N, C-alpha and C positions, 0 to 999 in steps of 0.2 A: 758319635761325632765329637763329643767333648774330650774323650780320652784318646782319640786317635792322634798320632804324631803328625806334624804339619805336612810331611811329604806325601803320604797316601791319602790324606783327608780330602783333597780336592776332587778325587775320583768320583764319589757319589754326586758331588755338585756338578760335574760335567754331564751327568745323565740328564739333568733338567733341560738345558737348551740343545744339547748335541744328540741326545738319545743314544749315546754310546759312552764308554769309559775306556781310558787308556790302560793297557795291561803290560807289565814289565816282561812277561814271557811270550806275548803274542806280537806279531809284526803289525797287525791291524787292530784298531780299537774294537773292543767287545761290544756287540749290540745289547741293548737292554729291552725288556718287554715294554709294550705300549702303555700298560696300566701300572703306574708306580708313582710314589711320591716320597719325598725325603723330609724327615722330621729331625730337629736338633733341639736339645734341651740345655738350659743353662741355669745352674744353681746360683742364686744371688748371694748366698751366705759365704761360701768359700770357693776359691778357684785353684787350690793346691792340687797338683797332679793333672791339671787340664790345660788345654791350649786354646785361648780365646780365638774366635774367628775374626779375621781381618774384615774391614768394612767392605772390601771388594767381594768377599764371599758371602757376607750377610746380605748384600744387595740381591743375590740370586733367589732369596726366599720371598715368598709371596707375603706372608704376615709375620709379625712378631706379637704374640698374644701373651699377655701377663696373666698368670694363674695365681690368684690370691687364695687366702684361706676360704674354705667352704662356709656357707651360712649355717646357722644352727639347725634348720630343718634338713639341709643337705647332709650335714654331718650325722644327724640322727639316722637318716636313710642309709648312710655308709655303715654305721654300726649295725643296723638291722640286717643288712645284706652280708656282711663279712664276718660276723661273730655268731651266727646261728647255723642251722642245718638246712636252710632254704637254698635250693639250687635252681638257677634259671637257665633256660635254653636260649642261646643267642640264635636268632633267625636272620637270614640275609634280607636286606631291604630291596636291593636290586642287584642284577648280575653285572659282570664286567663289561659286557657288550652294551647293556643299557647305560652304564656310566659313560662310555665313550660317545654314545648317541646324545646323552645329555650335554656333554662337553661341546659337541658339534652344534647342538641347538643353541647353547649359550653364546657362541660366537656370532650367531645370526641375529642377535638382538640389536636393533638399531639404537644409535646414540645420537641425539639431537646436537646440532652445532653449539647451542648455548651451554650444554653440559660439557662438551669437549673443551670449549673456551674456559669454563670454570676449572677443569682439571689442569689445563695449562697454566692458568693464573695462579692456582694454588701451589703447584709444584715449582714453578719458576720463581715464586716469591721466597723460596727457601735458599736461593742462590745469591750470595752476596755480590756477585759480579754483574747481576742484572740491573738495568736502569729502574729507578723508582722503588728500590727495595727500602723498607723502613729502617730507621736507625736501630730499632730493637733487634731486628734480624742480623744486621751487621755486627752488633755487639755480642749477640748470644750464639750465633751459628758460625762454626768454623768451616763446615763443609755441607753443602746442600744436597738435596735428592737429585738423582739422575733420571734419564728417560725411562728406566725400568719402573720407577714409581708411577709415572703417567700410564704406562702400559698396564700395570697391575691394578691401578684404580679403575680403569675402564673394564678390564676382564672381570674383576671381582664385582664391580657394580652391575654388570650384565647378569651375573649369576644371582645376585641379591634381588634384582628386579624379577627374575623368573620365580624365585622362591616365594615372592610375595604376590604372585599372580599377575604381574604386569608384563607387557610385551615391549616395553621401552624403558630406557634408563633415565633417571631423574637426578637432580642435584642432591636430593636427600640421600641417595645411595652413595654419592661421593663423600658427603659429610659424615655418614655413619662409618665409612671404611677408612677415613683419613688417618686415624690413630694407629691401627694395626699395620697399615701400609707404609706410613712415614716414620714411625718411631725408631726403626733400625736403619734408616737411610739418612738421618740428619745427625751430624756430629756437633755437639755443643762445644763452645769455647771454654777455656779455663776460667774465664770470668763468670760464665753461666754456672759452671760447677761450683765455684766459690760462693756464688749468690744463692745456691740451692735451686736453680732453675733447671728443670728436667726437660726432656724432649717433648713430653706430653704438654707441658706449659707452652712450649714454642708452637706446637701444632694448634693448641687452643687459640693462641694469639693470631695465627695465620687464618684460621676459620673465622674469627671475629672481624678481621680486617680485610678479608678478600671479598670483593663485591659479589653478591649473589645475583646472578642474572635471572631475568624473568623469562619464563617459557613462552615462546610465540604461540599465537592462537592456532596455528596450523599443525602444531606438534601432536595434539591429541587425535585429530582426524587422520594424520599420517600413520600413527601407531595402530589405529584401528584397521586401516587398509592393509598394513603390513601383516597384522594378525590374521586377517581373513584370507589373504592371497598366498602367504608363504608359510606361516607358522602352523596353521591348522593342518594342511596336508602332511607336513613333516611329523606332527604329533601323531597322526593316525598311523603313519608308517613305523615310527620309532617304538610306539607302545609304552612310552615313559611319561605320558601326559598326566597320569594319575599321581606321579611323584612330584613333577615340577610345578604343576598348577593347583596343587592342593593348598587352600588357604591356611590349614592347620599344620603346615610344615614345622617340625620342632625347631625352636629358636636356639641358637648357639650364643656364645659370648659376643659375637659380632652381630648386633641387632640393627 
């Protein structure tokens, strides 16, 4: 992605929403497989020989995850695995069909109204054209997040809820995913860059100043009814319940 010239680079990005990619030699777009994902890396040290992605293309990605230096224990493990003679066999965790079933299951997770309202309040607070936006945002944000940010907060929050053994989404899921979802969708102003204010600082300000709604008493009972009537039959048919509802699912950087 980084070394591709600007003209052919949007082709893999078209796979994500359109499930097809334009081809210069074919009259019709080429279909892509149902199971795929696109990764792009960016070296923060130097950009020579690379073409930065425009904001419109960055918006198509679900997360922006910052990879820092490993901890001392992790680096010790890296040395032990890569400088010795120990070889490990990588075993698949689940098949492609099970992955698609898990994606279908994630979309069926209910989202309470107060969680949806919190997502809307958080994302719309990044737009300087909205009424009631704080002076800090108007001074530090040049361009706010679009509707894709709200969509990806909801979709990622549903998956996070399942990975933690819940059958409904909460405000905690939104707060945990706000940084990787919003940090590449907010464009800071020149004043923010001059003051050393990063996008993470802006997201932190938004989380601290966005009113956290209280869950209604009916949400817990509704989620239990949804679990008993809808999710459990699907879990028996799909055969992936042992992966999705295991409390000891390995944690990633997005916790």
